[in-house]
N, CA, C and O atoms as a DFTB+ gen file, in Angstrom:
604 C
 N C O
     1  1      46.681     -29.442      -2.906
     2  2      45.425     -30.099      -3.224
     3  2      44.770     -28.806      -3.324
     4  3      44.925     -28.083      -2.340
     5  1      44.199     -28.426      -4.113
     6  2      43.162     -27.074      -4.311
     7  2      41.398     -27.145      -3.658
     8  3      40.826     -28.189      -3.971
     9  1      40.865     -26.515      -3.126
    10  2      39.592     -26.805      -2.146
    11  2      39.112     -27.370      -3.132
    12  3      39.778     -27.479      -4.161
    13  1      37.281     -28.071      -2.988
    14  2      36.460     -28.546      -3.745
    15  2      35.485     -27.659      -3.631
    16  3      35.375     -26.859      -2.702
    17  1      34.667     -27.784      -4.672
    18  2      33.422     -26.818      -5.141
    19  2      32.687     -26.583      -3.510
    20  3      32.277     -25.488      -3.126
    21  1      32.649     -27.459      -2.945
    22  2      31.852     -27.738      -1.698
    23  2      32.423     -26.679      -0.184
    24  3      31.771     -26.021       0.626
    25  1      34.001     -26.944      -0.339
    26  2      34.699     -26.312       0.772
    27  2      34.735     -24.669       0.304
    28  3      34.530     -23.813       1.164
    29  1      35.018     -24.266      -1.170
    30  2      34.759     -22.808      -1.281
    31  2      33.541     -22.366      -1.027
    32  3      33.495     -21.412      -0.250
    33  1      32.352     -22.839      -1.517
    34  2      31.111     -22.732      -1.168
    35  2      30.944     -22.311       0.498
    36  3      30.503     -21.238       0.911
    37  1      31.441     -23.503       1.353
    38  2      31.356     -23.317       2.641
    39  2      32.232     -22.177       3.330
    40  3      31.889     -21.512       4.307
    41  1      33.390     -22.086       2.651
    42  2      34.023     -20.595       2.856
    43  2      33.491     -19.371       2.780
    44  3      33.367     -18.641       3.764
    45  1      33.061     -18.994       1.343
    46  2      32.068     -18.354       1.091
    47  2      30.631     -17.743       1.807
    48  3      30.305     -16.574       2.011
    49  1      30.032     -18.810       2.053
    50  2      29.065     -18.650       3.341
    51  2      29.493     -18.347       4.737
    52  3      28.802     -17.789       5.590
    53  1      30.584     -18.735       4.854
    54  2      30.935     -18.277       6.512
    55  2      31.404     -16.838       6.688
    56  3      31.589     -16.382       7.816
    57  1      31.600     -16.103       5.565
    58  2      31.978     -14.817       5.372
    59  2      30.575     -13.865       5.560
    60  3      30.365     -12.943       6.348
    61  1      29.886     -14.341       4.731
    62  2      28.243     -13.789       4.827
    63  2      27.431     -14.544       4.056
    64  3      28.126     -15.163       3.251
    65  1      26.087     -14.820       3.907
    66  2      24.906     -15.137       3.779
    67  2      24.892     -14.987       1.725
    68  3      24.806     -13.921       1.116
    69  1      25.001     -16.346       1.108
    70  2      24.733     -15.769       0.096
    71  2      23.441     -16.428      -0.829
    72  3      23.253     -17.611      -0.547
    73  1      22.824     -16.064      -1.530
    74  2      21.641     -16.812      -2.264
    75  2      22.043     -18.076      -3.124
    76  3      23.272     -18.105      -3.188
    77  1      21.611     -18.876      -3.643
    78  2      21.756     -20.167      -4.132
    79  2      22.467     -19.452      -5.750
    80  3      23.640     -19.791      -5.906
    81  1      22.092     -18.860      -6.499
    82  2      22.058     -18.401      -7.798
    83  2      23.566     -17.615      -7.584
    84  3      24.498     -17.760      -8.376
    85  1      23.611     -16.949      -6.638
    86  2      24.925     -15.952      -6.347
    87  2      26.187     -16.871      -6.596
    88  3      27.082     -16.834      -7.441
    89  1      25.848     -17.907      -5.282
    90  2      26.518     -18.337      -4.620
    91  2      27.497     -19.581      -6.298
    92  3      28.691     -19.818      -6.480
    93  1      26.381     -19.976      -7.028
    94  2      26.641     -21.111      -8.210
    95  2      27.514     -19.954      -9.225
    96  3      28.514     -20.366      -9.813
    97  1      27.202     -18.903      -9.347
    98  2      28.059     -17.909     -10.158
    99  2      29.255     -17.708      -9.596
   100  3      30.208     -17.884     -10.355
   101  1      29.438     -17.468      -8.757
   102  2      30.947     -17.134      -7.904
   103  2      31.524     -18.735      -8.260
   104  3      32.637     -18.656      -8.781
   105  1      31.170     -19.789      -8.149
   106  2      31.850     -20.934      -8.145
   107  2      32.357     -21.301      -9.400
   108  3      33.445     -21.826      -9.636
   109  1      31.259     -20.902     -10.375
   110  2      31.326     -21.455     -11.921
   111  2      32.442     -20.454     -12.103
   112  3      33.500     -20.854     -12.588
   113  1      32.296     -19.151     -11.749
   114  2      33.470     -17.963     -12.268
   115  2      35.017     -18.678     -11.985
   116  3      36.068     -18.438     -12.579
   117  1      34.826     -19.400     -11.141
   118  2      36.258     -19.772     -10.040
   119  2      36.824     -21.125     -10.973
   120  3      38.004     -21.474     -10.946
   121  1      35.876     -21.742     -11.711
   122  2      36.324     -22.723     -12.689
   123  2      35.970     -24.179     -11.989
   124  3      36.626     -25.207     -12.157
   125  1      34.770     -24.038     -11.154
   126  2      34.537     -25.372     -10.874
   127  2      33.398     -26.406     -12.070
   128  3      32.548     -25.845     -12.762
   129  1      33.506     -27.145     -12.083
   130  2      32.273     -27.764     -13.413
   131  2      30.926     -27.442     -12.640
   132  3      30.893     -27.128     -11.450
   133  1      30.047     -27.535     -13.296
   134  2      28.693     -27.175     -13.293
   135  2      27.850     -28.144     -12.231
   136  3      26.830     -27.743     -11.669
   137  1      28.473     -29.618     -12.010
   138  2      27.977     -30.568     -11.737
   139  2      28.294     -30.675     -10.358
   140  3      27.545     -31.096      -9.477
   141  1      29.772     -30.155     -10.202
   142  2      30.241     -30.212      -9.159
   143  2      29.840     -29.114      -7.819
   144  3      29.939     -29.033      -6.595
   145  1      29.405     -28.480      -8.825
   146  2      28.818     -26.908      -8.255
   147  2      27.590     -27.379      -7.698
   148  3      27.354     -27.297      -6.493
   149  1      26.810     -27.863      -8.520
   150  2      25.364     -27.899      -8.279
   151  2      25.433     -29.423      -6.847
   152  3      24.515     -29.426      -6.026
   153  1      26.266     -30.262      -6.768
   154  2      26.282     -31.274      -5.895
   155  2      26.780     -30.498      -4.558
   156  3      26.451     -30.774      -3.404
   157  1      27.410     -29.749      -4.868
   158  2      27.813     -28.691      -3.473
   159  2      26.694     -27.761      -3.216
   160  3      26.630     -27.513      -2.012
   161  1      26.113     -27.372      -3.664
   162  2      24.991     -26.195      -3.363
   163  2      24.089     -27.278      -2.616
   164  3      23.955     -27.158      -1.398
   165  1      23.480     -28.301      -3.268
   166  2      22.644     -29.322      -2.809
   167  2      23.055     -29.697      -1.654
   168  3      22.202     -29.642      -0.769
   169  1      24.293     -30.138      -1.303
   170  2      24.569     -30.892       0.423
   171  2      24.661     -29.533       1.281
   172  3      24.377     -29.479       2.478
   173  1      25.101     -28.432       0.500
   174  2      24.813     -27.213       1.678
   175  2      23.323     -26.925       2.130
   176  3      22.935     -26.441       3.194
   177  1      22.698     -27.290       1.194
   178  2      20.677     -26.322       1.254
   179  2      20.480     -27.904       2.273
   180  3      19.907     -27.710       3.345
   181  1      20.803     -29.007       2.059
   182  2      20.475     -29.898       2.752
   183  2      20.983     -30.210       4.549
   184  3      20.499     -30.901       5.446
   185  1      22.254     -29.249       4.447
   186  2      22.587     -28.898       6.086
   187  2      22.117     -27.962       6.324
   188  3      22.476     -27.596       7.443
   189  1      21.508     -27.354       5.906
   190  2      20.780     -25.867       6.265
   191  2      21.719     -24.452       6.253
   192  3      21.517     -23.373       6.809
   193  1      22.752     -24.878       5.446
   194  2      23.757     -23.663       5.564
   195  2      23.556     -22.783       4.259
   196  3      24.403     -21.930       3.995
   197  1      22.227     -23.009       3.267
   198  2      22.203     -22.364       2.126
   199  2      20.872     -22.357       2.385
   200  3      20.379     -23.461       2.614
   201  1      20.145     -21.395       2.411
   202  2      18.855     -20.758       2.535
   203  2      17.965     -19.750       1.766
   204  3      17.648     -18.820       2.508
   205  1      17.647     -19.680       0.977
   206  2      17.386     -18.383      -0.239
   207  2      16.286     -17.963       1.199
   208  3      16.752     -17.050       1.881
   209  1      15.518     -18.282       1.478
   210  2      14.540     -17.755       2.399
   211  2      14.999     -17.016       3.552
   212  3      14.737     -15.828       3.739
   213  1      15.810     -17.865       4.455
   214  2      16.176     -17.207       5.878
   215  2      17.255     -15.744       5.103
   216  3      17.102     -14.587       5.496
   217  1      18.319     -16.138       3.956
   218  2      19.019     -15.476       3.425
   219  2      18.329     -13.687       2.861
   220  3      18.817     -12.561       2.764
   221  1      17.118     -14.248       2.640
   222  2      16.255     -12.961       1.658
   223  2      15.631     -12.212       2.958
   224  3      15.239     -11.052       2.838
   225  1      15.551     -12.851       4.125
   226  2      14.632     -12.440       5.039
   227  2      15.702     -11.301       5.426
   228  3      15.618     -10.081       5.283
   229  1      16.581     -11.974       5.882
   230  2      18.014     -10.772       6.632
   231  2      18.034      -9.935       5.717
   232  3      17.617      -8.816       6.017
   233  1      18.399     -10.110       4.636
   234  2      18.635      -9.082       3.744
   235  2      17.503      -7.860       4.144
   236  3      17.659      -6.807       4.762
   237  1      16.451      -8.396       3.595
   238  2      14.878      -7.404       3.510
   239  2      14.920      -6.665       5.185
   240  3      14.536      -5.499       5.276
   241  1      15.314      -7.274       6.238
   242  2      15.128      -6.783       7.508
   243  2      15.932      -5.853       7.717
   244  3      15.685      -4.859       8.398
   245  1      17.239      -6.155       7.000
   246  2      18.640      -4.868       7.362
   247  2      18.196      -3.742       6.784
   248  3      18.135      -2.708       7.449
   249  1      17.627      -3.793       4.780
   250  2      17.487      -3.115       4.331
   251  2      16.653      -1.993       4.634
   252  3      16.982      -0.816       4.488
   253  1      15.166      -2.566       5.216
   254  2      14.290      -1.894       5.503
   255  2      14.123      -1.022       7.053
   256  3      13.386      -0.138       7.488
   257  1      15.376      -1.924       7.613
   258  2      15.527      -0.862       9.220
   259  2      16.219       0.256       8.536
   260  3      16.048       1.290       9.183
   261  1      17.050       0.472       7.303
   262  2      17.752       1.068       7.221
   263  2      16.904       2.523       6.475
   264  3      17.460       3.609       6.311
   265  1      15.769       2.279       6.178
   266  2      14.828       3.127       5.788
   267  2      14.689       3.297       4.082
   268  3      14.495       4.339       3.455
   269  1      14.878       1.725       3.492
   270  2      14.845       1.269       2.416
   271  2      13.005       1.243       1.984
   272  3      12.197       1.056       2.894
   273  1      12.593       1.421       0.743
   274  2      11.358       1.052       0.500
   275  2      11.187      -0.440      -0.112
   276  3      12.125      -0.981      -0.698
   277  1       9.827      -1.119       0.074
   278  2       9.601      -2.480      -0.389
   279  2      10.197      -2.545      -1.910
   280  3      10.933      -3.467      -2.262
   281  1       9.821      -1.512      -2.752
   282  2      10.382      -1.872      -4.001
   283  2      11.546      -1.728      -4.346
   284  3      12.014      -2.195      -5.385
   285  1      12.292      -0.920      -3.340
   286  2      13.840      -0.993      -3.827
   287  2      14.588      -2.123      -3.095
   288  3      15.692      -2.473      -3.512
   289  1      13.926      -2.811      -1.823
   290  2      14.297      -4.079      -1.215
   291  2      14.276      -4.918      -2.272
   292  3      15.326      -5.318      -2.774
   293  1      13.095      -5.271      -2.717
   294  2      12.640      -6.501      -3.421
   295  2      13.379      -6.296      -4.574
   296  3      13.695      -7.412      -4.985
   297  1      13.927      -5.209      -5.492
   298  2      14.860      -4.859      -6.440
   299  2      15.624      -5.660      -6.782
   300  3      15.717      -6.418      -7.748
   301  1      16.617      -5.295      -5.264
   302  2      17.689      -5.370      -5.030
   303  2      18.073      -6.978      -4.482
   304  3      19.231      -7.385      -4.576
   305  1      17.246      -7.626      -4.048
   306  2      17.205      -8.827      -3.949
   307  2      17.192      -9.912      -4.971
   308  3      17.716     -11.025      -4.904
   309  1      16.454      -9.343      -5.984
   310  2      16.344     -10.165      -7.461
   311  2      17.533      -9.816      -7.909
   312  3      17.910     -10.740      -8.630
   313  1      18.519      -8.784      -7.863
   314  2      19.643      -8.529      -8.472
   315  2      20.684      -9.098      -8.190
   316  3      21.672      -9.278      -8.903
   317  1      20.435      -9.504      -6.776
   318  2      21.433     -10.042      -6.096
   319  2      21.566     -11.747      -5.998
   320  3      22.330     -12.512      -5.409
   321  1      20.227     -11.931      -7.033
   322  2      20.248     -13.753      -6.945
   323  2      19.388     -14.187      -6.214
   324  3      19.545     -15.391      -6.013
   325  1      18.506     -13.744      -5.696
   326  2      17.311     -14.377      -4.732
   327  2      16.251     -15.092      -5.301
   328  3      15.698     -14.450      -6.194
   329  1      15.744     -16.275      -5.078
   330  2      14.939     -16.715      -5.916
   331  2      13.512     -15.790      -5.737
   332  3      13.107     -15.408      -4.639
   333  1      13.027     -15.590      -6.661
   334  2      11.815     -14.549      -7.095
   335  2      10.623     -15.005      -5.338
   336  3      10.317     -14.252      -4.413
   337  1      10.354     -16.149      -5.508
   338  2       9.631     -16.493      -4.222
   339  2      10.212     -16.267      -2.990
   340  3       9.556     -15.650      -2.150
   341  1      11.448     -16.698      -2.703
   342  2      12.221     -16.107      -1.471
   343  2      11.698     -14.748      -1.442
   344  3      10.793     -14.414      -0.678
   345  1      12.382     -13.795      -2.446
   346  2      12.376     -12.401      -2.220
   347  2      10.779     -11.697      -1.818
   348  3      10.394     -10.937      -0.930
   349  1      10.181     -12.325      -2.862
   350  2       8.669     -12.156      -2.596
   351  2       8.264     -12.262      -1.096
   352  3       8.020     -11.276      -0.400
   353  1       8.215     -13.614      -0.644
   354  2       7.945     -14.045       0.359
   355  2       8.521     -13.038       1.730
   356  3       7.877     -12.624       2.694
   357  1       9.643     -12.889       1.462
   358  2      10.332     -11.780       2.622
   359  2      10.246     -10.718       2.351
   360  3      10.523     -10.104       3.382
   361  1       9.972      -9.867       1.396
   362  2       9.446      -8.434       1.629
   363  2       7.957      -8.361       1.964
   364  3       7.482      -7.486       2.688
   365  1       7.135      -9.508       1.291
   366  2       5.676      -9.462       2.106
   367  2       5.565      -9.586       3.466
   368  3       4.645      -8.973       4.008
   369  1       6.387     -10.320       4.204
   370  2       6.389     -10.792       5.732
   371  2       7.035      -9.316       6.540
   372  3       6.720      -8.959       7.676
   373  1       8.099      -8.535       5.526
   374  2       8.931      -7.530       6.920
   375  2       8.395      -6.182       6.131
   376  3       8.242      -5.346       7.022
   377  1       8.092      -5.678       5.045
   378  2       7.609      -4.512       4.709
   379  2       6.186      -4.106       5.109
   380  3       5.181      -4.733       4.774
   381  1       6.199      -3.119       5.775
   382  2       4.748      -2.711       6.145
   383  2       3.674      -2.280       4.725
   384  3       3.915      -1.279       4.051
   385  1       2.787      -2.976       4.504
   386  2       1.412      -2.722       3.134
   387  2       1.645      -1.427       2.925
   388  3       2.159      -1.128       1.847
   389  1       1.283      -0.212       4.025
   390  2       1.545       0.925       4.025
   391  2       2.645       1.861       4.243
   392  3       2.831       2.437       5.315
   393  1       3.393       2.006       3.168
   394  2       4.848       2.603       3.185
   395  2       5.017       4.055       3.876
   396  3       6.053       4.493       4.378
   397  1       3.914       4.624       3.798
   398  2       3.726       6.388       3.910
   399  2       4.249       6.570       5.173
   400  3       4.820       7.661       5.171
   401  1       4.364       5.846       6.631
   402  2       5.027       6.754       7.470
   403  2       6.547       6.422       7.213
   404  3       7.548       7.034       7.585
   405  1       6.448       5.523       6.629
   406  2       8.348       5.501       6.290
   407  2       8.943       6.265       5.615
   408  3      10.129       6.530       5.808
   409  1       7.968       6.954       4.346
   410  2       8.519       7.813       3.387
   411  2       8.691       9.180       4.206
   412  3       9.521      10.081       4.080
   413  1       7.317       8.975       5.335
   414  2       7.210      10.604       5.741
   415  2       8.867      10.796       6.501
   416  3       9.618      11.749       6.292
   417  1       9.151       9.611       7.409
   418  2      10.093       9.798       8.326
   419  2      11.582      10.491       7.407
   420  3      12.266      11.491       7.622
   421  1      11.659       9.182       6.101
   422  2      12.714       9.563       5.170
   423  2      12.733      11.014       4.341
   424  3      13.638      11.663       3.816
   425  1      11.643      11.157       4.446
   426  2      11.497      12.791       3.934
   427  2      12.096      13.775       5.051
   428  3      12.967      14.554       4.664
   429  1      11.790      13.806       6.131
   430  2      11.806      14.474       7.396
   431  2      13.550      14.344       7.359
   432  3      14.240      15.364       7.319
   433  1      14.174      12.921       7.379
   434  2      15.434      13.253       7.708
   435  2      16.303      13.947       6.296
   436  3      17.369      14.558       6.372
   437  1      15.571      13.679       5.110
   438  2      16.262      14.360       3.936
   439  2      16.423      15.896       3.887
   440  3      17.332      16.556       3.385
   441  1      15.131      16.360       4.639
   442  2      14.637      17.759       4.984
   443  2      15.726      18.107       6.147
   444  3      16.312      19.170       5.945
   445  1      16.043      17.518       7.137
   446  2      16.724      17.915       8.440
   447  2      18.501      18.062       7.559
   448  3      19.349      18.878       7.920
   449  1      18.624      17.407       6.800
   450  2      20.090      17.667       5.810
   451  2      20.098      18.579       5.047
   452  3      21.168      18.850       4.502
   453  1      19.001      19.304       4.770
   454  2      18.841      20.863       3.929
   455  2      18.202      20.814       2.868
   456  3      18.147      21.896       2.285
   457  1      17.533      19.717       2.233
   458  2      16.609      19.719       1.141
   459  2      15.607      20.676       1.357
   460  3      15.344      21.042       2.503
   461  1      15.026      21.115       0.383
   462  2      14.140      21.975       0.024
   463  2      13.499      21.950      -0.962
   464  3      12.557      22.740      -0.899
   465  1      13.584      21.161      -2.274
   466  2      13.356      21.055      -3.622
   467  2      11.914      19.731      -3.419
   468  3      12.140      18.578      -3.052
   469  1      10.976      20.089      -3.645
   470  2      10.239      18.985      -3.806
   471  2      10.277      18.367      -5.144
   472  3       9.388      17.520      -5.234
   473  1      10.684      18.434      -5.762
   474  2      11.057      17.229      -7.087
   475  2      12.010      16.602      -6.796
   476  3      11.901      15.393      -7.001
   477  1      13.409      17.124      -6.175
   478  2      14.347      16.724      -5.633
   479  2      14.025      15.694      -4.453
   480  3      14.747      14.700      -4.370
   481  1      13.142      15.842      -3.674
   482  2      12.378      15.240      -2.378
   483  2      11.800      14.257      -3.060
   484  3      11.903      13.211      -2.420
   485  1      11.165      14.096      -4.202
   486  2      10.250      12.952      -4.724
   487  2      11.030      11.785      -5.472
   488  3      10.760      10.585      -5.408
   489  1      12.228      12.488      -6.316
   490  2      13.330      11.699      -6.824
   491  2      14.217      10.809      -5.710
   492  3      14.479       9.616      -5.863
   493  1      14.632      11.630      -4.552
   494  2      15.254      10.708      -3.389
   495  2      14.512       9.752      -2.862
   496  3      15.074       8.781      -2.355
   497  1      12.946       9.861      -2.888
   498  2      12.087       8.973      -1.955
   499  2      11.883       7.547      -3.142
   500  3      11.603       6.400      -2.794
   501  1      12.121       8.034      -4.625
   502  2      11.804       7.363      -5.437
   503  2      13.003       5.800      -5.360
   504  3      12.816       4.584      -5.406
   505  1      14.345       6.784      -5.213
   506  2      15.563       6.084      -5.461
   507  2      15.084       5.111      -4.459
   508  3      15.082       3.933      -4.815
   509  1      14.633       5.429      -3.134
   510  2      14.871       4.678      -1.887
   511  2      13.891       3.737      -1.946
   512  3      13.744       3.045      -0.938
   513  1      13.018       3.499      -3.103
   514  2      12.347       2.444      -3.100
   515  2      10.542       2.476      -2.679
   516  3       9.728       1.560      -2.790
   517  1      10.335       3.924      -2.163
   518  2       8.748       4.201      -1.215
   519  2       7.941       4.182      -2.859
   520  3       8.538       4.262      -3.932
   521  1       6.437       4.052      -2.664
   522  2       5.556       3.881      -3.837
   523  2       4.962       5.073      -4.108
   524  3       4.941       5.924      -3.219
   525  1       4.507       5.280      -5.100
   526  2       4.489       6.485      -5.612
   527  2       3.448       7.301      -4.943
   528  3       3.378       8.526      -5.036
   529  1       2.212       6.143      -3.900
   530  2       1.195       6.971      -2.748
   531  2       1.716       7.380      -2.002
   532  3       1.165       8.273      -1.357
   533  1       3.015       6.987      -1.671
   534  2       3.984       7.727      -0.332
   535  2       4.699       8.516      -0.414
   536  3       5.112       9.065       0.607
   537  1       5.084       8.848      -1.523
   538  2       6.015      10.033      -2.457
   539  2       4.775      11.281      -2.256
   540  3       4.942      12.330      -1.634
   541  1       3.573      10.873      -2.925
   542  2       2.623      11.716      -2.941
   543  2       2.619      12.577      -1.818
   544  3       2.627      13.793      -1.628
   545  1       2.599      11.118      -0.853
   546  2       1.724      11.688       0.843
   547  2       2.954      12.664       1.463
   548  3       2.665      13.681       2.094
   549  1       4.082      12.339       1.271
   550  2       5.252      13.426       1.422
   551  2       5.221      14.596       1.043
   552  3       5.671      15.463       1.793
   553  1       4.710      14.922      -0.152
   554  2       4.961      15.765      -0.786
   555  2       3.727      16.818      -0.745
   556  3       3.864      17.992      -1.089
   557  1       2.394      16.214      -0.243
   558  2       1.193      16.985       0.479
   559  2       1.733      17.568       1.551
   560  3       1.680      18.760       1.855
   561  1       2.419      16.413       2.290
   562  2       2.549      16.659       4.015
   563  2       3.447      18.407       3.774
   564  3       3.179      19.386       4.470
   565  1       4.257      18.403       2.899
   566  2       5.576      19.565       2.570
   567  2       5.038      20.614       2.219
   568  3       5.556      21.728       2.297
   569  1       3.697      20.303       1.701
   570  2       2.680      21.689       1.397
   571  2       2.823      22.301       0.112
   572  3       2.679      23.487      -0.185
   573  1       3.163      21.216      -0.688
   574  2       3.551      21.750      -2.228
   575  2       4.639      22.344      -2.294
   576  3       4.777      23.194      -3.173
   577  1       5.581      22.095      -1.493
   578  2       6.744      23.029      -1.801
   579  2       7.493      23.346      -0.400
   580  3       8.714      23.222      -0.307
   581  1       6.698      23.756       0.662
   582  2       7.222      24.163       1.865
   583  2       7.429      23.170       2.688
   584  3       6.534      22.600       3.311
   585  1       9.032      22.810       2.759
   586  2       9.023      21.608       3.673
   587  2       9.199      21.772       4.848
   588  3       9.840      20.917       5.459
   589  1       8.708      22.872       5.500
   590  2       8.989      23.411       7.055
   591  2       7.832      22.113       7.660
   592  3       8.146      21.353       8.577
   593  1       6.656      22.068       7.035
   594  2       5.509      21.078       7.698
   595  2       5.799      19.509       7.873
   596  3       5.131      18.716       8.536
   597  1       7.145      19.209       6.995
   598  2       7.134      17.713       7.361
   599  2       7.551      17.607       8.773
   600  3       8.191      18.392       9.473
   601  1       6.947      16.243       9.072
   602  2       7.417      16.085      10.820
   603  2       8.772      15.832      11.154
   604  3       9.107      15.723      12.333
């Protein structure tokens, strides 16, 4: 007997946290009827196994600890299917309002790996999701192209 949508969803959640929309898409692709998927997700939510806010916090904490900026973390949460409210709440709670210190640290790590082009540094920091203000601060700290002054 094939597993139910609930069983498959529980199996997927056992492997790693999922967002509701992400889990719904996976179950739908596997051929489960929409009403069965919704019932399974509602049941898992009621039981506390499916929680977009908790999953968003965990994801954001992990990515911020890796040195990613709030812009990138928020975009990645939304891309993965987090509810916009959950993504905003998680990033708002966990990401510092001033991302300049984190951008300076990321710039220092980049420099330690041999980087010395200010434009490349700016692109690197932008990809990591730092604010324009933080990128400018890192470039100013670099002395307009001399990255020896980075912390």
